[in-house]
C-alpha positions in Angstrom: -134.1 1.3 11.4 -133.9 2.9 8.0 -134.5 0.8 4.8 -131.2 0.3 2.9 -133.1 -0.4 -0.3 -133.0 -3.5 -2.6 -129.3 -4.6 -2.6 -128.7 -7.4 -5.1 -126.1 -10.0 -4.2 -123.3 -10.3 -6.7 -123.9 -14.1 -6.7 -127.5 -13.6 -7.6 -128.7 -14.7 -11.1 -130.3 -11.3 -11.9 -127.3 -9.2 -10.7 -126.0 -6.8 -13.3 -122.7 -4.9 -12.8 -123.4 -1.1 -12.7 -121.8 0.9 -15.6 -119.4 2.7 -13.3 -118.1 -0.6 -11.9 -117.6 -2.4 -15.2 -114.0 -3.0 -16.2 -113.7 -1.6 -19.6 -110.6 -1.7 -21.9 -109.9 1.9 -21.1 -110.1 1.4 -17.3 -107.9 -1.7 -17.5 -105.3 0.1 -19.6 -105.4 3.0 -17.2 -104.7 0.6 -14.3 -101.8 -1.0 -16.2 -100.2 2.3 -16.9 -100.6 3.3 -13.3 -99.0 0.0 -12.1 -96.1 0.5 -14.6 -95.5 4.0 -13.3 -95.4 2.6 -9.7 -93.0 -0.2 -10.8 -90.8 2.4 -12.5 -90.8 4.6 -9.5 -89.8 1.7 -7.2 -87.0 0.7 -9.6 -85.8 4.3 -9.8 -85.7 4.6 -6.0 -83.8 1.3 -5.7 -81.2 2.4 -8.3 -80.7 5.7 -6.5 -80.2 3.9 -3.2 -77.7 1.6 -4.8 -75.8 4.5 -6.3 -75.7 6.2 -2.9 -74.5 3.1 -1.2 -71.8 2.5 -3.9 -70.6 6.1 -3.4 -70.5 5.6 0.4 -68.4 2.5 -0.1 -66.0 4.4 -2.4 -65.6 7.0 0.4 -65.1 4.3 3.0 -62.4 2.6 1.0 -60.6 5.9 0.4 -60.8 6.7 4.1 -59.5 3.2 5.1 -56.6 3.5 2.6 -55.8 6.9 4.1 -55.9 5.4 7.7 -53.6 2.5 6.5 -51.1 5.0 5.2 -51.2 6.9 8.5 -50.7 3.8 10.5 -47.8 2.7 8.4 -46.2 6.1 8.7 -46.6 6.0 12.5 -45.3 2.5 12.7 -42.1 3.5 10.9 -41.2 5.4 14.1 -41.9 2.5 16.5 -39.4 -0.1 17.5 -39.5 -3.4 15.5 -41.2 -5.3 18.4 -44.2 -3.0 18.5 -45.1 -3.0 14.8 -48.3 -4.8 13.9 -49.4 -5.9 10.5 -51.9 -3.5 8.9 -54.7 -5.4 7.1 -55.0 -5.0 3.4 -57.9 -2.9 2.1 -59.5 -4.6 -0.9 -60.3 -2.2 -3.8 -63.8 -2.2 -5.2 -64.4 -5.0 -7.6 -65.2 -4.2 -11.3 -68.7 -5.6 -10.9 -69.4 -3.1 -8.1 -68.6 -0.2 -10.4 -69.7 -1.2 -14.0 -68.9 2.3 -15.4 -65.2 2.0 -14.5 -64.5 -0.2 -17.5 -64.6 3.1 -19.5 -61.9 4.6 -17.4 -58.4 4.4 -19.0 -55.1 5.3 -17.5 -52.0 6.6 -19.4 -50.5 3.2 -19.2 -53.6 1.6 -20.8 -53.3 4.1 -23.7 -49.6 3.5 -24.1 -50.1 -0.3 -24.2 -52.9 0.1 -26.8 -50.7 2.3 -29.0 -47.9 -0.3 -28.9 -50.4 -3.0 -29.9 -51.5 -0.9 -32.8 -47.9 -0.2 -33.9 -47.1 -3.9 -33.7 -50.1 -4.7 -35.9 -49.1 -2.1 -38.4 -45.5 -3.4 -38.6 -46.8 -7.0 -39.0 -49.1 -6.0 -41.8 
């Protein structure tokens, strides 16, 4: 059997950490940067997955609304006894699409203009 040399135990009193194994400030900072990059990458992947799932849900809701309209159109032809109630399709909640608070309809703009005109008249 070959001699492995004099291997010091880490618990030994005379053990000295080799220079290439010492944790210096530079190495510690390098590890921190690496870990921050990994965390950022994981968060980015999570966010992309959430956006993909939200987009899928939007498509599913649109498709379900379309099917509901088709069912209602077909039921208009049926006799009264054969018509069944079509379940209501819930629209996406505002919390599920946080960017939608920036979307304005023509009605929203018209209401806002009326509010401004009323404030101008009151002043």
